[in-house]
PDB file of N, CA, C and O in Angstrom:
ATOM      1  N   MET A   1     144.040 126.756-125.003  1.00  0.00           N
ATOM      2  CA  MET A   1     143.543 126.682-126.208  1.00  0.00           C
ATOM      3  C   MET A   1     144.569 126.720-127.295  1.00  0.00           C
ATOM      4  O   MET A   1     145.450 127.574-127.205  1.00  0.00           O
ATOM      5  N   ARG A   2     144.562 125.867-128.349  1.00  0.00           N
ATOM      6  CA  ARG A   2     145.745 126.021-129.380  1.00  0.00           C
ATOM      7  C   ARG A   2     145.359 126.699-130.456  1.00  0.00           C
ATOM      8  O   ARG A   2     144.196 126.472-130.789  1.00  0.00           O
ATOM      9  N   PRO A   3     146.045 127.582-131.215  1.00  0.00           N
ATOM     10  CA  PRO A   3     145.518 128.291-132.275  1.00  0.00           C
ATOM     11  C   PRO A   3     145.404 127.192-133.625  1.00  0.00           C
ATOM     12  O   PRO A   3     146.028 126.143-133.785  1.00  0.00           O
ATOM     13  N   ASP A   4     144.612 127.684-134.318  1.00  0.00           N
ATOM     14  CA  ASP A   4     144.144 126.879-135.522  1.00  0.00           C
ATOM     15  C   ASP A   4     145.468 126.766-136.395  1.00  0.00           C
ATOM     16  O   ASP A   4     146.019 127.836-136.652  1.00  0.00           O
ATOM     17  N   PRO A   5     146.034 125.627-136.869  1.00  0.00           N
ATOM     18  CA  PRO A   5     147.171 125.546-137.499  1.00  0.00           C
ATOM     19  C   PRO A   5     147.255 126.189-138.756  1.00  0.00           C
ATOM     20  O   PRO A   5     148.304 126.712-139.133  1.00  0.00           O
ATOM     21  N   VAL A   6     146.266 126.185-139.396  1.00  0.00           N
ATOM     22  CA  VAL A   6     146.085 126.751-140.653  1.00  0.00           C
ATOM     23  C   VAL A   6     146.253 128.415-140.598  1.00  0.00           C
ATOM     24  O   VAL A   6     146.987 129.020-141.379  1.00  0.00           O
ATOM     25  N   VAL A   7     145.575 128.964-139.704  1.00  0.00           N
ATOM     26  CA  VAL A   7     145.784 130.327-139.449  1.00  0.00           C
ATOM     27  C   VAL A   7     147.294 130.625-138.870  1.00  0.00           C
ATOM     28  O   VAL A   7     147.930 131.642-139.147  1.00  0.00           O
ATOM     29  N   ALA A   8     147.716 129.659-138.095  1.00  0.00           N
ATOM     30  CA  ALA A   8     149.055 129.967-137.476  1.00  0.00           C
ATOM     31  C   ALA A   8     150.146 129.809-138.742  1.00  0.00           C
ATOM     32  O   ALA A   8     151.192 130.457-138.702  1.00  0.00           O
ATOM     33  N   ASP A   9     149.938 129.175-139.541  1.00  0.00           N
ATOM     34  CA  ASP A   9     150.953 128.958-140.639  1.00  0.00           C
ATOM     35  C   ASP A   9     150.817 130.091-141.632  1.00  0.00           C
ATOM     36  O   ASP A   9     151.791 130.273-142.362  1.00  0.00           O
ATOM     37  N   HIS A  10     149.830 130.834-141.770  1.00  0.00           N
ATOM     38  CA  HIS A  10     149.698 131.815-142.768  1.00  0.00           C
ATOM     39  C   HIS A  10     150.514 132.814-142.632  1.00  0.00           C
ATOM     40  O   HIS A  10     150.551 133.445-141.576  1.00  0.00           O
ATOM     41  N   PRO A  11     151.427 133.166-143.857  1.00  0.00           N
ATOM     42  CA  PRO A  11     152.648 134.187-143.416  1.00  0.00           C
ATOM     43  C   PRO A  11     152.149 135.682-142.988  1.00  0.00           C
ATOM     44  O   PRO A  11     152.844 136.438-142.309  1.00  0.00           O
ATOM     45  N   LYS A  12     150.791 136.015-143.501  1.00  0.00           N
ATOM     46  CA  LYS A  12     150.492 137.389-142.995  1.00  0.00           C
ATOM     47  C   LYS A  12     149.525 137.561-141.742  1.00  0.00           C
ATOM     48  O   LYS A  12     149.053 138.638-141.378  1.00  0.00           O
ATOM     49  N   SER A  13     149.306 136.319-141.140  1.00  0.00           N
ATOM     50  CA  SER A  13     148.414 136.191-140.087  1.00  0.00           C
ATOM     51  C   SER A  13     148.808 137.109-138.779  1.00  0.00           C
ATOM     52  O   SER A  13     147.970 137.554-137.995  1.00  0.00           O
ATOM     53  N   THR A  14     150.188 137.309-138.681  1.00  0.00           N
ATOM     54  CA  THR A  14     150.602 138.125-137.531  1.00  0.00           C
ATOM     55  C   THR A  14     151.230 139.378-137.963  1.00  0.00           C
ATOM     56  O   THR A  14     151.832 140.058-137.133  1.00  0.00           O
ATOM     57  N   GLN A  15     151.132 139.794-139.358  1.00  0.00           N
ATOM     58  CA  GLN A  15     151.719 140.916-139.836  1.00  0.00           C
ATOM     59  C   GLN A  15     150.754 142.246-139.735  1.00  0.00           C
ATOM     60  O   GLN A  15     149.530 142.151-139.821  1.00  0.00           O
ATOM     61  N   VAL A  16     151.298 143.237-139.583  1.00  0.00           N
ATOM     62  CA  VAL A  16     150.545 144.442-139.549  1.00  0.00           C
ATOM     63  C   VAL A  16     150.044 144.872-141.000  1.00  0.00           C
ATOM     64  O   VAL A  16     150.882 144.912-141.901  1.00  0.00           O
ATOM     65  N   PRO A  17     148.855 145.161-141.239  1.00  0.00           N
ATOM     66  CA  PRO A  17     148.511 145.462-142.508  1.00  0.00           C
ATOM     67  C   PRO A  17     149.209 146.238-143.286  1.00  0.00           C
ATOM     68  O   PRO A  17     149.576 147.267-142.719  1.00  0.00           O
ATOM     69  N   GLY A  18     149.567 146.118-144.500  1.00  0.00           N
ATOM     70  CA  GLY A  18     150.443 146.931-145.213  1.00  0.00           C
ATOM     71  C   GLY A  18     151.996 146.639-145.306  1.00  0.00           C
ATOM     72  O   GLY A  18     152.806 147.214-146.033  1.00  0.00           O
ATOM     73  N   GLN A  19     152.219 145.660-144.445  1.00  0.00           N
ATOM     74  CA  GLN A  19     153.644 145.191-144.543  1.00  0.00           C
ATOM     75  C   GLN A  19     153.806 143.812-144.982  1.00  0.00           C
ATOM     76  O   GLN A  19     153.006 142.932-144.666  1.00  0.00           O
ATOM     77  N   ASP A  20     154.865 143.608-145.728  1.00  0.00           N
ATOM     78  CA  ASP A  20     155.343 142.335-146.277  1.00  0.00           C
ATOM     79  C   ASP A  20     155.542 141.235-145.256  1.00  0.00           C
ATOM     80  O   ASP A  20     155.916 141.494-144.112  1.00  0.00           O
ATOM     81  N   ALA A  21     155.300 140.056-145.659  1.00  0.00           N
ATOM     82  CA  ALA A  21     155.699 138.871-144.889  1.00  0.00           C
ATOM     83  C   ALA A  21     157.206 138.703-144.960  1.00  0.00           C
ATOM     84  O   ALA A  21     157.793 139.012-145.997  1.00  0.00           O
ATOM     85  N   PRO A  22     157.876 138.217-143.884  1.00  0.00           N
ATOM     86  CA  PRO A  22     159.278 138.084-143.863  1.00  0.00           C
ATOM     87  C   PRO A  22     159.718 137.228-144.939  1.00  0.00           C
ATOM     88  O   PRO A  22     159.048 136.203-145.059  1.00  0.00           O
ATOM     89  N   GLY A  23     160.651 137.379-145.735  1.00  0.00           N
ATOM     90  CA  GLY A  23     161.112 136.562-146.641  1.00  0.00           C
ATOM     91  C   GLY A  23     160.429 136.752-147.992  1.00  0.00           C
ATOM     92  O   GLY A  23     160.808 136.040-148.921  1.00  0.00           O
ATOM     93  N   THR A  24     159.490 137.615-148.183  1.00  0.00           N
ATOM     94  CA  THR A  24     158.732 137.879-149.518  1.00  0.00           C
ATOM     95  C   THR A  24     159.612 138.630-150.339  1.00  0.00           C
ATOM     96  O   THR A  24     160.015 139.742-149.998  1.00  0.00           O
ATOM     97  N   PRO A  25     159.984 137.987-151.582  1.00  0.00           N
ATOM     98  CA  PRO A  25     160.727 138.867-152.481  1.00  0.00           C
ATOM     99  C   PRO A  25     159.830 140.038-153.097  1.00  0.00           C
ATOM    100  O   PRO A  25     158.630 139.844-153.292  1.00  0.00           O
ATOM    101  N   ARG A  26     160.449 141.277-153.405  1.00  0.00           N
ATOM    102  CA  ARG A  26     159.874 142.133-154.042  1.00  0.00           C
ATOM    103  C   ARG A  26     160.324 142.148-155.375  1.00  0.00           C
ATOM    104  O   ARG A  26     161.506 141.996-155.685  1.00  0.00           O
ATOM    105  N   ALA A  27     159.276 142.352-156.277  1.00  0.00           N
ATOM    106  CA  ALA A  27     159.696 142.577-157.752  1.00  0.00           C
ATOM    107  C   ALA A  27     160.386 143.753-158.025  1.00  0.00           C
ATOM    108  O   ALA A  27     160.202 144.679-157.236  1.00  0.00           O
ATOM    109  N   GLY A  28     161.169 143.933-159.001  1.00  0.00           N
ATOM    110  CA  GLY A  28     161.819 145.068-159.448  1.00  0.00           C
ATOM    111  C   GLY A  28     161.005 145.784-160.707  1.00  0.00           C
ATOM    112  O   GLY A  28     159.951 145.396-161.210  1.00  0.00           O
ATOM    113  N   PHE A  29     161.701 146.793-161.023  1.00  0.00           N
ATOM    114  CA  PHE A  29     161.183 147.407-162.170  1.00  0.00           C
ATOM    115  C   PHE A  29     160.763 146.745-163.400  1.00  0.00           C
ATOM    116  O   PHE A  29     159.696 146.966-163.974  1.00  0.00           O
ATOM    117  N   PHE A  30     161.660 145.921-163.773  1.00  0.00           N
ATOM    118  CA  PHE A  30     161.546 145.235-165.048  1.00  0.00           C
ATOM    119  C   PHE A  30     160.555 144.034-164.942  1.00  0.00           C
ATOM    120  O   PHE A  30     159.904 143.616-165.899  1.00  0.00           O
ATOM    121  N   SER A  31     160.510 143.543-163.729  1.00  0.00           N
ATOM    122  CA  SER A  31     159.421 142.401-163.506  1.00  0.00           C
ATOM    123  C   SER A  31     158.122 143.080-163.404  1.00  0.00           C
ATOM    124  O   SER A  31     157.135 142.457-163.796  1.00  0.00           O
ATOM    125  N   THR A  32     157.981 144.245-162.941  1.00  0.00           N
ATOM    126  CA  THR A  32     156.611 144.806-163.072  1.00  0.00           C
ATOM    127  C   THR A  32     156.232 145.208-164.541  1.00  0.00           C
ATOM    128  O   THR A  32     155.109 145.087-165.030  1.00  0.00           O
ATOM    129  N   LEU A  33     157.308 145.688-165.143  1.00  0.00           N
ATOM    130  CA  LEU A  33     157.020 146.115-166.552  1.00  0.00           C
ATOM    131  C   LEU A  33     156.643 144.936-167.457  1.00  0.00           C
ATOM    132  O   LEU A  33     155.826 144.975-168.377  1.00  0.00           O
ATOM    133  N   ARG A  34     157.427 143.795-167.020  1.00  0.00           N
ATOM    134  CA  ARG A  34     156.936 142.484-167.788  1.00  0.00           C
ATOM    135  C   ARG A  34     155.615 142.108-167.514  1.00  0.00           C
ATOM    136  O   ARG A  34     154.846 141.761-168.411  1.00  0.00           O
ATOM    137  N   ALA A  35     155.293 142.157-166.291  1.00  0.00           N
ATOM    138  CA  ALA A  35     153.933 141.594-165.837  1.00  0.00           C
ATOM    139  C   ALA A  35     152.806 142.386-166.588  1.00  0.00           C
ATOM    140  O   ALA A  35     151.906 141.807-167.198  1.00  0.00           O
ATOM    141  N   VAL A  36     152.923 143.815-166.496  1.00  0.00           N
ATOM    142  CA  VAL A  36     152.010 144.845-167.049  1.00  0.00           C
ATOM    143  C   VAL A  36     151.831 144.516-168.473  1.00  0.00           C
ATOM    144  O   VAL A  36     150.714 144.358-168.964  1.00  0.00           O
ATOM    145  N   ALA A  37     152.957 144.409-169.154  1.00  0.00           N
ATOM    146  CA  ALA A  37     153.033 144.242-170.471  1.00  0.00           C
ATOM    147  C   ALA A  37     152.202 142.931-170.940  1.00  0.00           C
ATOM    148  O   ALA A  37     151.375 142.970-171.851  1.00  0.00           O
ATOM    149  N   TRP A  38     152.502 141.841-170.251  1.00  0.00           N
ATOM    150  CA  TRP A  38     151.821 140.586-170.631  1.00  0.00           C
ATOM    151  C   TRP A  38     150.101 140.688-170.411  1.00  0.00           C
ATOM    152  O   TRP A  38     149.219 140.142-171.073  1.00  0.00           O
ATOM    153  N   SER A  39     149.993 141.565-169.270  1.00  0.00           N
ATOM    154  CA  SER A  39     148.478 141.561-169.119  1.00  0.00           C
ATOM    155  C   SER A  39     147.937 142.418-170.198  1.00  0.00           C
ATOM    156  O   SER A  39     146.756 142.239-170.497  1.00  0.00           O
ATOM    157  N   PHE A  40     148.704 143.443-170.913  1.00  0.00           N
ATOM    158  CA  PHE A  40     147.957 144.130-171.861  1.00  0.00           C
ATOM    159  C   PHE A  40     147.618 143.157-172.933  1.00  0.00           C
ATOM    160  O   PHE A  40     146.509 143.287-173.452  1.00  0.00           O
ATOM    161  N   PHE A  41     148.466 142.117-173.385  1.00  0.00           N
ATOM    162  CA  PHE A  41     148.176 141.199-174.314  1.00  0.00           C
ATOM    163  C   PHE A  41     147.089 140.134-173.777  1.00  0.00           C
ATOM    164  O   PHE A  41     146.468 139.467-174.604  1.00  0.00           O
ATOM    165  N   GLY A  42     146.896 139.998-172.624  1.00  0.00           N
ATOM    166  CA  GLY A  42     145.853 139.263-171.973  1.00  0.00           C
ATOM    167  C   GLY A  42     146.406 137.661-171.948  1.00  0.00           C
ATOM    168  O   GLY A  42     145.567 136.760-171.958  1.00  0.00           O
ATOM    169  N   VAL A  43     147.661 137.385-171.919  1.00  0.00           N
ATOM    170  CA  VAL A  43     148.099 136.107-171.892  1.00  0.00           C
ATOM    171  C   VAL A  43     149.088 136.157-170.587  1.00  0.00           C
ATOM    172  O   VAL A  43     150.264 136.504-170.691  1.00  0.00           O
ATOM    173  N   ARG A  44     148.557 135.819-169.493  1.00  0.00           N
ATOM    174  CA  ARG A  44     149.240 135.559-168.125  1.00  0.00           C
ATOM    175  C   ARG A  44     149.056 134.186-167.719  1.00  0.00           C
ATOM    176  O   ARG A  44     147.903 133.808-167.511  1.00  0.00           O
ATOM    177  N   ALA A  45     150.070 133.338-167.567  1.00  0.00           N
ATOM    178  CA  ALA A  45     149.786 131.973-166.993  1.00  0.00           C
ATOM    179  C   ALA A  45     149.433 132.126-165.453  1.00  0.00           C
ATOM    180  O   ALA A  45     149.632 133.124-164.761  1.00  0.00           O
ATOM    181  N   GLY A  46     148.957 131.114-165.130  1.00  0.00           N
ATOM    182  CA  GLY A  46     148.152 130.887-163.787  1.00  0.00           C
ATOM    183  C   GLY A  46     149.193 131.041-162.753  1.00  0.00           C
ATOM    184  O   GLY A  46     148.984 131.724-161.750  1.00  0.00           O
ATOM    185  N   LYS A  47     150.431 130.358-162.987  1.00  0.00           N
ATOM    186  CA  LYS A  47     151.519 130.308-161.933  1.00  0.00           C
ATOM    187  C   LYS A  47     152.320 131.597-161.802  1.00  0.00           C
ATOM    188  O   LYS A  47     152.815 131.995-160.748  1.00  0.00           O
ATOM    189  N   ALA A  48     152.392 132.187-162.944  1.00  0.00           N
ATOM    190  CA  ALA A  48     153.072 133.623-162.893  1.00  0.00           C
ATOM    191  C   ALA A  48     152.259 134.495-162.464  1.00  0.00           C
ATOM    192  O   ALA A  48     152.801 135.393-161.820  1.00  0.00           O
ATOM    193  N   HIS A  49     150.817 134.587-162.617  1.00  0.00           N
ATOM    194  CA  HIS A  49     149.839 135.363-161.922  1.00  0.00           C
ATOM    195  C   HIS A  49     149.984 135.180-160.462  1.00  0.00           C
ATOM    196  O   HIS A  49     150.048 136.187-159.756  1.00  0.00           O
ATOM    197  N   GLU A  50     150.041 134.031-159.948  1.00  0.00           N
ATOM    198  CA  GLU A  50     150.222 133.875-158.531  1.00  0.00           C
ATOM    199  C   GLU A  50     151.503 134.490-157.988  1.00  0.00           C
ATOM    200  O   GLU A  50     151.405 135.085-156.915  1.00  0.00           O
ATOM    201  N   ALA A  51     152.534 134.438-158.503  1.00  0.00           N
ATOM    202  CA  ALA A  51     153.752 134.907-158.196  1.00  0.00           C
ATOM    203  C   ALA A  51     153.759 136.229-158.103  1.00  0.00           C
ATOM    204  O   ALA A  51     154.301 136.811-157.163  1.00  0.00           O
ATOM    205  N   ASP A  52     153.105 136.879-159.154  1.00  0.00           N
ATOM    206  CA  ASP A  52     152.955 138.400-159.293  1.00  0.00           C
ATOM    207  C   ASP A  52     152.275 138.809-158.145  1.00  0.00           C
ATOM    208  O   ASP A  52     152.675 139.771-157.489  1.00  0.00           O
ATOM    209  N   MET A  53     151.153 138.081-157.801  1.00  0.00           N
ATOM    210  CA  MET A  53     150.387 138.707-156.696  1.00  0.00           C
ATOM    211  C   MET A  53     150.899 138.887-155.320  1.00  0.00           C
ATOM    212  O   MET A  53     150.462 139.620-154.433  1.00  0.00           O
ATOM    213  N   VAL A  54     151.966 138.034-155.310  1.00  0.00           N
ATOM    214  CA  VAL A  54     152.739 138.047-154.006  1.00  0.00           C
ATOM    215  C   VAL A  54     153.807 139.141-154.051  1.00  0.00           C
ATOM    216  O   VAL A  54     153.977 139.931-153.122  1.00  0.00           O
ATOM    217  N   SER A  55     154.509 139.143-155.173  1.00  0.00           N
ATOM    218  CA  SER A  55     155.696 139.936-155.296  1.00  0.00           C
ATOM    219  C   SER A  55     155.465 141.344-155.833  1.00  0.00           C
ATOM    220  O   SER A  55     156.388 142.120-155.581  1.00  0.00           O
ATOM    221  N   LEU A  56     154.658 141.737-156.369  1.00  0.00           N
ATOM    222  CA  LEU A  56     154.362 143.159-157.206  1.00  0.00           C
ATOM    223  C   LEU A  56     153.662 144.151-156.132  1.00  0.00           C
ATOM    224  O   LEU A  56     152.754 143.776-155.390  1.00  0.00           O
ATOM    225  N   ASN A  57     154.098 145.225-156.139  1.00  0.00           N
ATOM    226  CA  ASN A  57     153.570 146.317-155.631  1.00  0.00           C
ATOM    227  C   ASN A  57     152.433 146.995-156.319  1.00  0.00           C
ATOM    228  O   ASN A  57     152.663 147.530-157.404  1.00  0.00           O
ATOM    229  N   PRO A  58     151.108 147.037-155.761  1.00  0.00           N
ATOM    230  CA  PRO A  58     149.913 147.424-156.669  1.00  0.00           C
ATOM    231  C   PRO A  58     150.189 148.876-157.085  1.00  0.00           C
ATOM    232  O   PRO A  58     149.713 149.255-158.155  1.00  0.00           O
ATOM    233  N   ILE A  59     150.895 149.700-156.360  1.00  0.00           N
ATOM    234  CA  ILE A  59     151.059 151.200-156.699  1.00  0.00           C
ATOM    235  C   ILE A  59     151.956 151.108-158.041  1.00  0.00           C
ATOM    236  O   ILE A  59     151.648 151.716-159.066  1.00  0.00           O
ATOM    237  N   HIS A  60     153.130 150.260-157.924  1.00  0.00           N
ATOM    238  CA  HIS A  60     153.951 150.235-159.136  1.00  0.00           C
ATOM    239  C   HIS A  60     153.138 149.693-160.388  1.00  0.00           C
ATOM    240  O   HIS A  60     153.318 150.168-161.510  1.00  0.00           O
ATOM    241  N   VAL A  61     152.387 148.846-160.176  1.00  0.00           N
ATOM    242  CA  VAL A  61     151.557 148.206-161.380  1.00  0.00           C
ATOM    243  C   VAL A  61     150.797 149.300-161.798  1.00  0.00           C
ATOM    244  O   VAL A  61     150.840 149.539-163.005  1.00  0.00           O
ATOM    245  N   VAL A  62     150.098 150.036-161.082  1.00  0.00           N
ATOM    246  CA  VAL A  62     149.092 151.086-161.486  1.00  0.00           C
ATOM    247  C   VAL A  62     149.945 152.141-162.313  1.00  0.00           C
ATOM    248  O   VAL A  62     149.523 152.506-163.410  1.00  0.00           O
ATOM    249  N   ILE A  63     151.161 152.644-161.796  1.00  0.00           N
ATOM    250  CA  ILE A  63     151.942 153.412-162.425  1.00  0.00           C
ATOM    251  C   ILE A  63     152.529 153.165-163.758  1.00  0.00           C
ATOM    252  O   ILE A  63     152.605 154.061-164.599  1.00  0.00           O
ATOM    253  N   VAL A  64     152.995 151.815-163.983  1.00  0.00           N
ATOM    254  CA  VAL A  64     153.428 151.407-165.053  1.00  0.00           C
ATOM    255  C   VAL A  64     152.275 151.037-166.094  1.00  0.00           C
ATOM    256  O   VAL A  64     152.485 151.094-167.306  1.00  0.00           O
ATOM    257  N   GLY A  65     151.152 150.686-165.602  1.00  0.00           N
ATOM    258  CA  GLY A  65     150.049 150.422-166.605  1.00  0.00           C
ATOM    259  C   GLY A  65     149.399 151.856-166.995  1.00  0.00           C
ATOM    260  O   GLY A  65     148.750 151.919-168.039  1.00  0.00           O
ATOM    261  N   ILE A  66     149.550 152.979-166.209  1.00  0.00           N
ATOM    262  CA  ILE A  66     149.083 154.026-166.827  1.00  0.00           C
ATOM    263  C   ILE A  66     150.276 154.763-168.055  1.00  0.00           C
ATOM    264  O   ILE A  66     149.977 155.434-169.043  1.00  0.00           O
ATOM    265  N   GLY A  67     151.581 154.387-167.611  1.00  0.00           N
ATOM    266  CA  GLY A  67     152.546 154.782-168.445  1.00  0.00           C
ATOM    267  C   GLY A  67     152.567 154.005-169.869  1.00  0.00           C
ATOM    268  O   GLY A  67     152.788 154.567-170.941  1.00  0.00           O
ATOM    269  N   LEU A  68     152.329 152.762-169.724  1.00  0.00           N
ATOM    270  CA  LEU A  68     152.178 151.847-170.989  1.00  0.00           C
ATOM    271  C   LEU A  68     151.020 152.319-171.669  1.00  0.00           C
ATOM    272  O   LEU A  68     151.220 152.406-172.881  1.00  0.00           O
ATOM    273  N   ALA A  69     149.778 152.683-171.274  1.00  0.00           N
ATOM    274  CA  ALA A  69     148.597 153.104-171.764  1.00  0.00           C
ATOM    275  C   ALA A  69     148.971 154.361-172.504  1.00  0.00           C
ATOM    276  O   ALA A  69     148.675 154.412-173.697  1.00  0.00           O
ATOM    277  N   VAL A  70     149.599 155.404-171.931  1.00  0.00           N
ATOM    278  CA  VAL A  70     149.928 156.506-172.559  1.00  0.00           C
ATOM    279  C   VAL A  70     150.861 156.260-173.722  1.00  0.00           C
ATOM    280  O   VAL A  70     150.664 156.822-174.800  1.00  0.00           O
ATOM    281  N   LEU A  71     151.818 155.477-173.540  1.00  0.00           N
ATOM    282  CA  LEU A  71     152.664 155.100-174.589  1.00  0.00           C
ATOM    283  C   LEU A  71     151.923 154.554-175.871  1.00  0.00           C
ATOM    284  O   LEU A  71     152.117 154.981-177.010  1.00  0.00           O
ATOM    285  N   PHE A  72     150.921 153.406-175.471  1.00  0.00           N
ATOM    286  CA  PHE A  72     150.137 152.872-176.643  1.00  0.00           C
ATOM    287  C   PHE A  72     149.286 153.907-177.340  1.00  0.00           C
ATOM    288  O   PHE A  72     149.171 153.778-178.558  1.00  0.00           O
ATOM    289  N   VAL A  73     148.667 154.924-176.741  1.00  0.00           N
ATOM    290  CA  VAL A  73     147.795 155.906-177.275  1.00  0.00           C
ATOM    291  C   VAL A  73     148.756 156.959-178.199  1.00  0.00           C
ATOM    292  O   VAL A  73     148.336 157.387-179.275  1.00  0.00           O
ATOM    293  N   LEU A  74     149.777 157.243-177.792  1.00  0.00           N
ATOM    294  CA  LEU A  74     150.593 157.931-178.519  1.00  0.00           C
ATOM    295  C   LEU A  74     151.167 157.415-179.718  1.00  0.00           C
ATOM    296  O   LEU A  74     151.403 158.098-180.715  1.00  0.00           O
ATOM    297  N   THR A  75     151.404 156.092-179.591  1.00  0.00           N
ATOM    298  CA  THR A  75     151.997 155.260-180.677  1.00  0.00           C
ATOM    299  C   THR A  75     150.868 155.253-181.693  1.00  0.00           C
ATOM    300  O   THR A  75     151.131 155.482-182.874  1.00  0.00           O
ATOM    301  N   LEU A  76     149.555 154.989-181.277  1.00  0.00           N
ATOM    302  CA  LEU A  76     148.334 154.985-182.252  1.00  0.00           C
ATOM    303  C   LEU A  76     148.409 156.398-182.943  1.00  0.00           C
ATOM    304  O   LEU A  76     148.536 156.526-184.161  1.00  0.00           O
ATOM    305  N   ILE A  77     148.325 157.368-182.123  1.00  0.00           N
ATOM    306  CA  ILE A  77     148.293 158.692-182.836  1.00  0.00           C
ATOM    307  C   ILE A  77     149.467 158.869-183.830  1.00  0.00           C
ATOM    308  O   ILE A  77     149.222 159.447-184.889  1.00  0.00           O
ATOM    309  N   GLY A  78     150.501 158.502-183.626  1.00  0.00           N
ATOM    310  CA  GLY A  78     151.691 158.714-184.401  1.00  0.00           C
ATOM    311  C   GLY A  78     151.507 157.700-185.852  1.00  0.00           C
ATOM    312  O   GLY A  78     151.918 158.044-186.960  1.00  0.00           O
ATOM    313  N   VAL A  79     150.881 156.544-185.593  1.00  0.00           N
ATOM    314  CA  VAL A  79     150.729 155.767-186.881  1.00  0.00           C
ATOM    315  C   VAL A  79     149.566 156.478-187.605  1.00  0.00           C
ATOM    316  O   VAL A  79     149.730 156.558-188.822  1.00  0.00           O
ATOM    317  N   VAL A  80     148.530 156.964-187.162  1.00  0.00           N
ATOM    318  CA  VAL A  80     147.380 157.498-187.770  1.00  0.00           C
ATOM    319  C   VAL A  80     148.060 158.767-188.481  1.00  0.00           C
ATOM    320  O   VAL A  80     147.831 158.929-189.680  1.00  0.00           O
ATOM    321  N   ARG A  81     148.802 159.581-187.870  1.00  0.00           N
ATOM    322  CA  ARG A  81     149.414 160.609-188.743  1.00  0.00           C
ATOM    323  C   ARG A  81     150.268 160.192-189.728  1.00  0.00           C
ATOM    324  O   ARG A  81     150.311 160.889-190.742  1.00  0.00           O
ATOM    325  N   LEU A  82     150.947 159.233-189.666  1.00  0.00           N
ATOM    326  CA  LEU A  82     152.084 158.744-190.675  1.00  0.00           C
ATOM    327  C   LEU A  82     151.060 158.267-191.986  1.00  0.00           C
ATOM    328  O   LEU A  82     151.306 158.555-193.158  1.00  0.00           O
ATOM    329  N   VAL A  83     149.961 157.542-191.567  1.00  0.00           N
ATOM    330  CA  VAL A  83     149.064 157.030-192.598  1.00  0.00           C
ATOM    331  C   VAL A  83     148.439 158.009-193.357  1.00  0.00           C
ATOM    332  O   VAL A  83     148.413 157.885-194.581  1.00  0.00           O
ATOM    333  N   VAL A  84     147.818 159.176-192.686  1.00  0.00           N
ATOM    334  CA  VAL A  84     146.996 160.257-193.196  1.00  0.00           C
ATOM    335  C   VAL A  84     147.870 161.251-193.913  1.00  0.00           C
ATOM    336  O   VAL A  84     147.491 161.777-194.959  1.00  0.00           O
ATOM    337  N   ALA A  85     148.972 161.500-193.393  1.00  0.00           N
ATOM    338  CA  ALA A  85     149.835 162.507-193.991  1.00  0.00           C
ATOM    339  C   ALA A  85     150.379 162.002-195.291  1.00  0.00           C
ATOM    340  O   ALA A  85     151.136 162.707-195.959  1.00  0.00           O
TER     341      ALA A  85
END
């Protein structure tokens, strides 16, 4: 019995869950920061989104997202204090 060619060609079909496929490039800090920053504005192209889904680590995206959200809130607080003062 021959395996289904679609399943056999899938890069993660023989991988242990949680491991990357061989040759999958991992995004660095600035790539993650850029992707999260663009998603804050809501303008992410389809191809770029697909590339991010392959290369970004979800844990890093969550950490950067929380950090940028805190920075955004602190910036808003600072602006309000400058306007009110």
